[in-house]
C-alpha positions in Angstrom: 0.0 0.0 0.0 1.5 3.3 -1.1 2.0 6.0 1.5 -0.3 8.8 0.4 -0.9 12.2 2.0 -4.3 13.8 1.5 -4.2 17.4 0.6 -7.0 19.6 1.8 -7.8 21.7 -1.2 -9.5 24.5 0.9 -6.4 24.8 3.1 -4.1 24.9 0.1 -6.2 27.7 -1.5 -6.0 29.6 1.8 -2.2 29.1 2.0 -1.8 30.4 -1.6 -4.0 33.4 -0.8 -2.1 34.2 2.3 1.2 33.8 0.4 0.1 36.3 -2.2 -0.7 38.8 0.6 2.6 38.2 2.2 4.3 38.7 -1.1 2.4 42.0 -1.6 3.4 43.2 1.9 7.0 42.2 1.2 7.2 44.1 -2.1 5.6 47.2 -0.6 8.1 47.3 2.3 11.4 46.3 0.7 11.3 42.7 1.9 9.8 41.0 5.0 10.4 38.6 7.7 7.8 36.8 9.8 6.8 34.7 12.8 3.9 32.2 13.1 2.2 32.1 16.5 -0.6 29.7 17.7 -4.0 31.2 18.4 -5.4 28.0 19.8 -8.5 26.7 18.2 -8.8 29.9 16.2 -5.7 29.1 14.1 -2.4 30.9 13.8 -1.2 34.5 13.4 1.4 35.4 10.9 3.2 38.5 12.1 5.1 40.3 9.3 7.9 42.9 9.7 9.0 44.8 6.6 12.6 45.9 5.9 11.4 49.5 6.4 10.0 48.7 9.9 6.4 48.5 9.0 4.5 45.6 10.4 1.2 43.8 10.0 -0.4 40.4 10.5 -2.6 37.8 8.9 -4.6 35.0 10.5 -4.8 31.5 9.1 -7.3 28.8 10.1 -4.5 26.4 11.2 -0.9 26.5 12.1 -0.1 24.1 9.2 -1.8 26.5 6.7 0.1 29.5 8.1 3.4 27.5 7.8 2.6 26.6 4.2 1.8 30.2 3.4 5.2 31.5 4.7 7.0 28.7 3.0 5.3 29.5 -0.3 6.2 33.2 0.1 9.9 32.5 0.8 10.3 35.0 3.6 12.6 34.3 6.6 10.6 32.9 9.5 11.6 33.4 13.1 10.6 31.0 15.9 10.0 33.8 18.4 9.1 37.4 18.2 11.9 38.8 20.3 15.4 40.2 20.2 16.7 41.5 16.9 13.5 40.6 15.1 11.3 42.6 17.4 13.7 45.5 17.3 13.1 45.9 13.6 9.5 47.1 14.2 9.1 50.8 14.0 6.1 52.3 15.8 4.8 55.8 15.4 2.5 58.0 17.5 -0.6 56.1 16.3 0.6 52.7 17.5 1.8 54.1 20.9 -1.5 55.8 21.5 -3.5 52.7 20.6 -1.2 50.4 22.7 -1.3 52.7 25.7 -4.8 54.0 25.2 -6.3 55.7 28.2 -3.2 55.2 30.4 -1.3 58.0 28.7 -4.1 60.1 27.5 -4.4 58.5 24.0 -7.7 57.7 22.3 -9.8 55.0 23.9 -10.4 51.7 22.1 -14.1 52.4 22.0 
């Protein structure tokens, strides 16, 4: 009996769609690196950091789909979001006010 692996067509389409979005982000920001994080039953989060310091994220239905998407896109993938990788993120006034919110007088999240 041959060893076969079933391919979930829906997951492959999702991975291809995510890879196109990763490619688009990478082209717009002079390259990109990423990290895949578990979100539990909700799936996985792909955090992207552009060469220019811009950042963004995408959500996949499963960790496997997220992994296939970053593999298809060819970006460098980090195991953790810390150290040199995290230091590449550039945040501006908007991000700081949204992260701190009410604590430092920024806009509330409502």
